[in-house]
C-alpha positions as CSV (number, residue, x, y, z in Angstrom):
1,M,-46.5,-269.4,-52.0
2,D,-47.8,-272.5,-54.2
3,L,-47.7,-271.7,-58.3
4,T,-47.0,-273.9,-61.0
5,I,-44.1,-272.9,-62.8
6,A,-45.9,-272.3,-65.9
7,E,-47.9,-269.5,-63.4
8,L,-45.1,-268.2,-61.6
9,V,-43.1,-267.4,-64.8
10,E,-46.0,-265.6,-66.6
11,S,-47.2,-263.8,-63.4
12,V,-43.0,-262.3,-64.0
13,G,-43.7,-261.7,-67.6
14,G,-41.5,-264.4,-68.3
15,R,-40.7,-267.3,-70.8
16,L,-39.9,-270.7,-69.9
17,I,-36.8,-272.2,-71.8
18,S,-36.4,-275.5,-69.9
19,G,-38.4,-277.6,-67.5
20,D,-41.7,-278.7,-65.9
21,A,-44.3,-276.5,-66.5
22,G,-46.3,-278.2,-64.0
23,K,-44.0,-278.6,-61.2
24,L,-45.1,-276.7,-58.1
25,I,-42.8,-273.7,-56.5
26,T,-43.8,-272.9,-52.6
27,S,-40.8,-270.7,-51.8
28,F,-38.0,-268.8,-53.1
29,A,-33.9,-268.7,-51.8
30,A,-30.8,-268.2,-53.1
31,L,-28.8,-270.7,-55.7
32,G,-26.7,-272.2,-53.0
33,D,-29.9,-272.9,-50.5
34,A,-32.6,-273.8,-52.8
35,T,-34.4,-276.7,-53.1
36,S,-37.1,-278.7,-55.5
37,D,-39.3,-277.0,-54.8
38,Q,-37.8,-273.0,-54.7
39,V,-36.9,-270.7,-56.8
40,S,-33.8,-268.7,-57.8
41,F,-32.4,-266.3,-59.5
42,F,-28.8,-266.3,-61.6
43,A,-27.6,-262.3,-62.5
44,G,-23.9,-262.6,-63.1
45,E,-20.7,-264.9,-64.7
46,K,-19.6,-264.8,-60.4
47,F,-22.8,-266.8,-59.7
48,G,-21.7,-269.4,-62.0
49,D,-20.5,-272.0,-59.7
50,A,-23.3,-271.6,-57.6
51,L,-25.3,-272.3,-60.4
52,A,-24.1,-275.4,-61.8
53,G,-24.1,-276.8,-58.0
54,T,-27.8,-275.3,-57.4
55,S,-30.8,-277.2,-56.8
56,A,-33.1,-275.3,-57.0
57,G,-36.5,-276.3,-59.2
58,L,-36.2,-272.8,-60.8
59,V,-34.1,-270.0,-62.1
60,V,-35.2,-267.2,-63.6
61,V,-31.7,-265.5,-66.0
62,S,-31.5,-262.3,-67.4
63,E,-32.2,-262.3,-71.2
64,D,-28.3,-261.4,-72.0
65,L,-27.1,-264.3,-69.8
66,L,-28.7,-267.3,-70.8
67,G,-25.8,-268.3,-72.5
68,L,-23.6,-269.0,-69.1
69,V,-26.4,-271.7,-68.1
70,P,-25.2,-275.1,-68.1
71,A,-27.0,-277.0,-71.0
72,D,-27.3,-280.4,-68.4
73,L,-28.7,-278.1,-65.7
74,P,-31.5,-280.0,-64.1
75,S,-33.5,-276.8,-63.0
76,A,-36.0,-275.3,-64.8
77,I,-35.2,-272.1,-66.5
78,A,-37.1,-269.2,-67.1
79,A,-36.0,-266.3,-69.2
80,V,-36.5,-262.6,-67.9
81,G,-35.3,-259.0,-68.4
82,D,-33.3,-258.2,-64.7
83,A,-33.0,-261.5,-63.0
84,A,-32.5,-259.5,-59.7
85,V,-35.0,-257.6,-60.2
86,I,-37.5,-259.6,-61.0
87,F,-36.5,-262.2,-58.2
88,D,-36.9,-258.6,-56.2
89,K,-40.4,-259.1,-57.0
90,I,-41.0,-262.2,-56.0
91,V,-40.2,-261.4,-53.2
92,G,-41.6,-258.7,-52.3
93,E,-45.3,-260.1,-53.1
94,Y,-44.8,-263.9,-51.7
95,G,-42.3,-262.9,-48.7
96,Q,-42.8,-261.9,-44.6
97,K,-44.7,-258.8,-45.4
98,P,-44.7,-256.3,-42.3
99,P,-47.7,-256.2,-40.0
100,A,-50.6,-253.8,-41.9
101,F,-51.4,-250.0,-41.2
102,V,-54.2,-249.4,-38.4
103,P,-54.8,-246.2,-37.6
104,G,-55.8,-245.3,-34.4
105,I,-54.1,-244.5,-30.7
106,A,-54.0,-248.3,-29.2
107,N,-54.7,-249.1,-25.6
108,G,-51.1,-248.9,-23.4
109,A,-49.8,-245.9,-25.4
110,H,-49.0,-242.9,-23.6
111,V,-49.8,-239.7,-26.3
112,D,-49.5,-236.5,-24.3
113,T,-52.5,-234.2,-24.9
114,T,-50.5,-231.5,-26.0
115,V,-49.3,-233.5,-29.2
116,E,-50.5,-232.8,-32.7
117,I,-51.4,-236.2,-34.5
118,D,-54.4,-237.6,-36.0
119,P,-55.8,-240.7,-35.1
120,G,-57.4,-241.3,-38.0
121,V,-54.7,-241.6,-40.4
122,S,-51.9,-241.9,-37.8
123,S,-51.4,-244.5,-35.7
124,V,-49.6,-245.5,-32.2
125,L,-48.5,-249.3,-30.9
126,P,-48.8,-249.9,-27.3
127,G,-46.6,-249.6,-25.2
128,A,-45.4,-246.1,-27.6
129,V,-44.9,-242.9,-25.9
130,V,-45.5,-239.3,-27.4
131,L,-44.2,-236.5,-25.4
132,A,-45.3,-233.1,-25.0
133,G,-45.7,-231.0,-28.0
134,A,-44.4,-233.7,-30.6
135,K,-46.1,-233.4,-34.3
136,V,-46.8,-236.6,-35.8
137,G,-47.4,-236.6,-40.0
138,R,-50.2,-238.2,-41.5
139,G,-49.9,-241.5,-42.6
140,T,-47.0,-242.6,-39.6
141,R,-46.5,-245.7,-37.7
142,I,-45.0,-245.7,-34.0
143,S,-43.9,-249.0,-33.5
144,S,-44.1,-250.3,-29.5
145,G,-42.0,-248.9,-27.2
146,A,-40.5,-246.4,-29.4
147,V,-40.1,-243.3,-27.6
148,V,-40.6,-240.0,-29.5
149,G,-39.6,-236.7,-27.4
150,E,-40.9,-233.0,-26.7
151,R,-41.0,-231.0,-29.5
152,V,-40.0,-234.1,-32.0
153,Q,-41.5,-233.3,-35.6
154,I,-42.1,-236.6,-37.8
155,G,-43.4,-235.9,-41.2
156,E,-45.7,-237.9,-43.7
157,D,-45.9,-242.0,-43.9
158,C,-42.8,-242.6,-41.6
159,E,-42.1,-246.0,-40.1
160,I,-41.1,-245.5,-36.7
161,G,-39.5,-249.1,-35.8
162,P,-39.8,-250.9,-31.9
163,N,-37.6,-249.4,-29.5
164,V,-36.3,-246.5,-31.2
165,T,-36.0,-243.5,-29.2
166,L,-36.2,-239.8,-30.9
167,C,-35.1,-237.0,-28.3
168,E,-35.9,-234.1,-27.6
169,G,-36.9,-231.3,-30.8
170,C,-35.5,-233.5,-33.7
171,I,-37.1,-232.7,-36.6
172,L,-38.0,-236.0,-39.6
173,G,-39.2,-234.9,-43.0
174,D,-41.7,-237.3,-45.0
175,R,-41.3,-241.3,-45.7
176,V,-38.4,-242.0,-43.1
177,I,-37.9,-245.3,-41.6
178,I,-35.8,-245.7,-38.6
179,H,-35.3,-249.4,-37.4
180,G,-35.6,-250.7,-34.1
181,G,-32.8,-249.9,-31.3
182,T,-32.1,-247.1,-33.4
183,V,-31.3,-243.7,-31.1
184,I,-31.4,-240.1,-32.7
185,G,-30.2,-236.8,-30.8
186,A,-28.9,-238.3,-28.0
187,D,-25.7,-236.2,-26.5
188,G,-22.7,-235.5,-28.5
189,F,-19.5,-236.9,-27.2
190,G,-18.2,-233.5,-25.9
191,Y,-16.1,-232.9,-22.5
192,E,-13.2,-230.2,-22.1
193,F,-10.7,-231.2,-19.7
194,E,-10.5,-228.7,-17.0
195,A,-8.3,-228.6,-13.3
196,G,-8.0,-232.5,-14.1
197,R,-11.3,-233.5,-14.8
198,H,-13.9,-234.0,-17.8
199,R,-16.2,-231.6,-18.1
200,K,-19.0,-231.9,-19.9
201,V,-20.0,-230.0,-22.8
202,E,-24.0,-229.2,-23.3
203,Q,-25.1,-230.2,-26.2
204,L,-28.3,-228.5,-27.4
205,G,-28.6,-228.9,-30.8
206,I,-30.7,-230.6,-32.5
207,V,-30.8,-233.7,-35.7
208,R,-32.8,-233.5,-38.9
209,I,-33.5,-236.2,-41.1
210,E,-34.7,-235.2,-44.7
211,D,-37.2,-237.1,-46.6
212,D,-36.6,-240.5,-47.6
213,V,-34.1,-241.6,-45.7
214,E,-33.7,-244.9,-44.2
215,I,-31.7,-245.7,-41.0
216,G,-30.8,-249.3,-39.8
217,A,-31.6,-251.4,-36.3
218,S,-29.1,-250.0,-33.6
219,T,-27.8,-247.0,-35.2
220,T,-26.9,-243.9,-33.3
221,V,-27.2,-240.4,-34.6
222,D,-25.9,-237.6,-31.8
223,R,-27.3,-234.1,-31.7
224,A,-25.6,-231.0,-32.4
225,R,-23.1,-228.8,-29.9
226,F,-25.4,-226.4,-31.0
227,G,-27.1,-225.9,-34.7
228,E,-28.4,-229.0,-35.9
229,T,-26.4,-232.6,-37.5
230,I,-27.9,-233.3,-40.6
231,I,-28.9,-236.4,-42.7
232,G,-29.5,-235.7,-46.5
233,E,-32.5,-236.8,-48.2
234,G,-32.9,-240.1,-49.8
235,T,-29.8,-241.2,-47.5
236,K,-29.6,-244.9,-46.9
237,I,-27.6,-245.8,-43.3
238,D,-27.2,-249.3,-42.4
239,N,-27.2,-251.1,-39.2
240,Q,-24.7,-250.3,-36.2
241,V,-23.5,-246.7,-37.3
242,Q,-22.3,-243.9,-35.4
243,I,-23.2,-240.2,-36.3
244,G,-21.5,-237.7,-34.1
245,H,-22.5,-234.2,-33.7
246,N,-22.6,-231.6,-36.2
247,V,-22.3,-234.4,-39.2
248,V,-23.7,-233.4,-42.0
249,I,-24.0,-235.9,-44.8
250,G,-25.6,-235.6,-47.9
251,K,-28.1,-236.6,-50.0
252,H,-28.5,-239.8,-51.5
253,C,-25.9,-241.3,-49.6
254,I,-24.6,-245.1,-48.6
255,I,-23.6,-245.5,-45.2
256,V,-22.7,-249.3,-44.5
257,A,-22.8,-251.4,-41.1
258,Q,-20.3,-250.3,-38.4
259,T,-19.3,-247.0,-40.3
260,G,-18.2,-243.9,-37.3
261,I,-18.3,-240.6,-38.3
262,S,-16.8,-238.3,-36.1
263,G,-18.1,-235.0,-35.1
264,S,-18.4,-232.0,-37.9
265,A,-16.9,-234.0,-40.7
266,K,-18.9,-233.4,-43.9
267,L,-20.1,-235.8,-46.6
268,G,-21.1,-234.2,-49.8
269,N,-23.7,-235.8,-52.4
270,Y,-24.0,-239.5,-53.6
271,V,-20.8,-240.5,-51.1
272,T,-20.2,-244.6,-50.3
273,L,-18.8,-245.4,-46.8
274,A,-18.0,-249.0,-47.2
275,A,-18.5,-251.5,-43.7
276,R,-16.1,-250.4,-41.1
277,V,-14.7,-247.3,-42.3
278,G,-13.8,-244.6,-40.0
279,V,-14.2,-240.8,-40.7
280,A,-12.5,-238.4,-38.1
281,G,-14.3,-235.5,-37.2
282,H,-13.7,-231.6,-39.0
283,I,-12.7,-233.3,-42.5
284,E,-14.8,-232.7,-45.5
285,I,-15.3,-236.1,-48.6
286,A,-16.3,-234.7,-51.5
287,D,-19.3,-235.5,-54.0
288,Q,-19.4,-239.6,-55.4
289,T,-16.7,-240.6,-53.3
290,T,-16.4,-244.3,-52.6
291,V,-14.1,-245.3,-49.4
292,G,-13.4,-249.0,-49.1
293,G,-14.2,-251.0,-46.1
294,K,-12.0,-250.8,-42.9
295,S,-10.4,-247.7,-44.3
296,G,-9.7,-244.6,-42.1
297,V,-10.2,-240.7,-43.3
298,I,-8.2,-239.0,-42.1
299,A,-8.1,-236.1,-43.9
300,S,-9.9,-234.2,-46.5
301,I,-10.9,-235.7,-50.1
302,K,-12.0,-232.3,-52.4
303,E,-11.6,-233.7,-55.7
304,P,-15.2,-235.6,-56.4
305,G,-15.7,-239.0,-57.8
306,G,-12.5,-241.2,-56.3
307,T,-12.8,-244.6,-54.6
308,Y,-10.0,-244.4,-51.6
309,F,-9.2,-247.3,-49.6
310,G,-6.5,-248.2,-46.7
311,Y,-5.3,-246.3,-43.7
312,P,-5.0,-243.9,-44.2
313,A,-7.1,-243.5,-47.2
314,K,-5.6,-243.1,-50.6
315,P,-7.0,-243.4,-54.1
316,M,-7.6,-246.9,-54.3
317,K,-4.7,-247.2,-57.3
318,D,-1.9,-246.0,-54.7
319,T,-2.8,-248.1,-51.8
320,L,-3.1,-251.1,-53.8
321,R,0.5,-250.3,-55.6
322,A,1.8,-249.8,-51.9
323,R,0.4,-252.8,-50.9
324,K,1.9,-254.7,-53.9
325,N,5.4,-253.3,-53.2
326,L,5.5,-254.2,-49.4
327,K,4.7,-258.2,-50.5
328,Q,8.0,-258.0,-52.0
329,L,10.2,-256.6,-49.3
330,G,10.7,-259.7,-47.9
331,S,12.5,-260.9,-51.3
332,L,14.2,-257.5,-51.6
333,I,15.2,-257.8,-48.4
334,K,16.9,-261.2,-49.6
335,R,18.4,-260.0,-52.4
336,V,20.1,-257.3,-50.9
337,K,22.0,-259.8,-47.6
338,E,23.0,-261.8,-50.7
339,L,24.5,-258.3,-52.3
340,E,26.0,-257.9,-49.0
341,K,27.6,-261.2,-48.6
342,K,29.0,-260.9,-52.6
343,L,30.4,-257.5,-51.3
344,E,31.6,-259.0,-48.5
345,A,33.3,-262.2,-50.3
346,L,35.0,-259.1,-52.8
347,D,36.7,-257.4,-50.3
348,E,38.4,-259.9,-48.7
349,D,39.5,-261.2,-52.1
350,K,41.4,-258.1,-52.4
């Protein structure tokens, strides 16, 4: 990326408000990290301090936020419709791109002779293994170290990252992205206690992942005990998430890092679970529910559209009110003790 400010601003359809149009921009960074040869962006009042202290050579600013830009800011300023969107386009154009898609089965890959795959339109990289009876759709890339188990079905234009494991029988839709180290379809955690020992309960179902799902690195999605564990269309799952057996996640949900969802829980559509949320097994969470970070959902949430927080998770306003009251507990105890002393003094005077 070696563009003058004028060239960069023109390429994103912005207009230069101030600064040296001929100055060279070589890369991009966040406001607090940017140097004089980098472009950054300003997209909200909460970043005002970072903007005031930035050393960026160019800052792209949403048109409706220009009034928040300090007059003495040394950076060049370019006005755009939506700074966050424009900056994302800049990163997409000039950032590190994944390797180009090259169809074919590479030397060092193992693809069983019974696999349904067209090497002319799909890609299997060195060290990948695709086992008997699997099906691989056109435009799909299977990265090095990945293992595609027996009878796995993968749709079109999928990206299976390095060292991903897709266990036997699992089904993936189209345009599914699975990042490195993730395991889809390992056994669910099921045991029966008999005669003083934990007896393993066989897990003989599958995982079904619908179209346009993305799953982050080192996440695990357990196969169903029977039937299917389901990840609904368009759902996005972060790194290091655990999803138990027979869980059903609806469409277009957001599941953030280190969340754990216990077996047979059911999430509706457009549910958001923030980081480190725990969901108990065999409960339901209604559509469009948001659960705040580090919360524990131990009972079903039946009303759609609410925001919940805390342990156990309750409506946000109830949790905040309870925490506020808890903070006042110390002063309340002090007042009670003072009243007790006054009462004792009154009894002594009688």
